[in-house]
C-alpha positions in Angstrom: 134.3 91.6 55.5 136.9 89.1 56.4 137.2 88.6 60.1 134.2 90.6 61.0 131.6 88.7 62.6 128.5 90.9 62.8 126.9 88.6 65.7 129.5 90.3 68.5 127.9 93.8 67.5 124.7 92.4 67.8 122.9 93.0 71.7 122.5 89.9 73.6 118.7 88.8 73.6 116.6 88.7 76.3 116.1 86.7 78.6 112.5 85.4 78.2 110.4 84.5 81.3 106.7 82.1 81.1 104.0 83.7 83.5 100.9 82.1 83.6 97.7 84.8 84.3 94.9 82.5 86.5 92.3 82.5 88.3 88.1 81.8 88.2 85.5 82.3 85.5 85.3 85.7 84.5 87.8 87.4 86.9 89.2 89.6 84.1 92.2 87.2 83.0 91.9 88.1 79.5 91.3 91.6 80.1 94.8 91.9 82.1 96.6 90.1 78.9 94.8 92.3 76.5 95.7 95.4 78.4 99.3 95.0 79.2 100.6 93.2 76.4 102.9 95.2 73.9 101.6 92.7 71.2 98.0 91.9 69.7 96.9 89.1 72.1 96.1 85.9 70.8 92.8 85.4 72.1 90.7 82.2 71.9 87.6 83.5 73.0 84.0 82.3 72.3 80.6 82.8 73.1 78.5 81.4 75.4 76.2 79.1 74.3 73.5 77.2 75.3 75.9 74.3 75.8 77.1 75.8 78.9 74.3 76.1 80.8 74.0 74.6 83.8 77.6 74.1 83.6 79.1 77.5 83.9 78.2 79.3 86.9 77.5 82.7 86.0 76.0 83.9 89.3 77.4 87.6 89.7 78.7 87.7 86.4 75.7 87.9 84.6 76.5 89.8 81.4 79.8 87.7 80.7 79.0 86.9 76.8 82.3 85.2 75.8 84.8 82.9 77.5 88.7 81.6 77.0 88.2 78.3 75.5 92.0 77.0 75.6 94.8 80.6 76.0 95.0 83.9 76.1 98.6 85.1 75.1 100.4 88.2 75.3 103.6 90.1 75.8 105.1 92.9 77.5 109.1 93.8 77.8 110.3 95.0 80.9 113.3 96.0 80.3 115.7 95.5 77.2 117.0 92.0 79.2 113.8 91.3 80.7 111.0 89.7 78.4 107.5 88.7 79.9 105.4 86.0 78.1 101.9 86.2 79.6 99.5 82.6 78.9 95.9 83.2 80.1 94.2 80.4 81.3 90.9 79.6 81.0 88.4 79.7 84.1 86.0 77.3 83.9 86.2 74.1 85.4 85.4 71.8 82.3 89.2 73.5 81.2 91.0 73.3 84.1 92.9 69.7 82.0 95.0 72.2 80.0 96.4 74.3 83.4 99.4 71.7 83.4 100.2 71.7 80.1 100.0 75.8 80.3 102.1 75.7 83.8 105.2 73.4 81.9 108.1 76.1 82.2 106.2 78.6 83.9 108.2 80.7 86.8 105.4 82.7 88.5 101.9 83.1 88.2 99.3 85.8 88.9 95.8 84.4 90.3 93.3 87.1 89.7 91.2 87.5 91.7 87.1 88.6 91.7 86.4 90.1 95.4 82.6 89.8 95.2 83.4 86.2 94.5 87.0 85.1 96.0 86.0 81.4 95.6 86.0 81.2 92.3 89.9 81.8 92.8 90.7 79.1 95.2 91.8 76.5 92.9 94.1 78.4 91.4 95.2 79.4 93.8 95.8 75.4 95.4 97.2 74.1 91.9 99.7 76.7 92.6 100.3 75.8 95.8 100.4 72.0 95.4 103.3 72.6 92.3 105.6 75.0 94.2 104.7 77.8 91.6 104.9 81.1 93.1 102.6 83.3 92.7 101.1 86.6 93.9 98.0 87.7 93.6 95.8 90.1 92.0 92.6 91.5 93.3 90.6 93.2 90.4 88.4 96.1 91.3 85.3 95.5 88.7 84.0 99.1 88.2 86.9 100.6 89.7 86.1 99.2 93.0 87.9 98.1 95.7 85.9 97.8 99.1 88.5 95.8 101.3 92.6 96.5 102.2 95.0 94.4 100.6 95.9 93.0 103.9 92.6 91.8 104.6 92.2 89.7 101.4 95.3 88.3 102.2 94.2 86.6 105.7 90.7 85.9 104.3 92.4 83.9 101.3 94.3 82.5 104.2 97.5 83.1 102.0 101.4 82.2 103.4 102.9 85.7 104.2 105.3 85.6 101.1 102.1 85.6 99.0 101.8 89.4 98.1 98.0 90.9 97.3 98.2 93.6 95.0 94.5 95.9 94.2 94.6 96.3 90.6 92.4 97.0 87.2 92.4 94.6 85.3 91.7 97.5 82.4 94.3 99.5 83.2 97.6 98.8 82.1 99.9 100.4 84.7 98.5 98.4 87.2 98.4 95.0 85.2 102.4 96.0 84.9 102.9 96.6 88.8 101.5 93.4 89.4 103.6 91.5 87.6 106.5 93.9 88.3 105.9 92.6 92.3 105.7 88.9 91.2 109.0 89.9 89.0 110.7 90.8 92.5 109.4 87.9 94.3 111.0 85.9 91.8 113.9 87.7 92.3 114.1 87.5 96.0 113.5 83.9 96.7 116.3 83.3 94.2 118.9 85.4 95.8 117.7 83.3 98.9 118.0 79.6 97.5 
């Protein structure tokens, strides 16, 4: 039809936001991306091998059999106007060199913490603090347990006041969604204050 422009009838494309899911080795990053993603997530997991013995610290996660060697990728639509692209980082120190590239263009991050091994996430917290990338902390309750309240964890990690700590279960879609929404709320509040 002459004069008809089919692009004006199409709804506007949603805004897309890149979010990192980071933390130490074995804290649940791959599980979180998989549980919340609306698409089949891209995973780069490989079996743990003898080559990793003495290199990867399995204290507290002896049952772990596979590990992310590059990234995990998933997507979640928050609303018609907002889609999050989730990039899960590898947790072992030998793969940290990839974090700088993965962080390019990221607006924020979720740092997952295993309360049984909080020290495994110190490097992730430091990474985002040094780069000024806003983040929230999700405390993954392994076996459904949360032995400490969020306020105590916030204090023990010596986090800035504006960093939220949320108790979550990386296996539960709604729990993970709530952590991501808290991060988006924090990003919006930060943008409004600027």
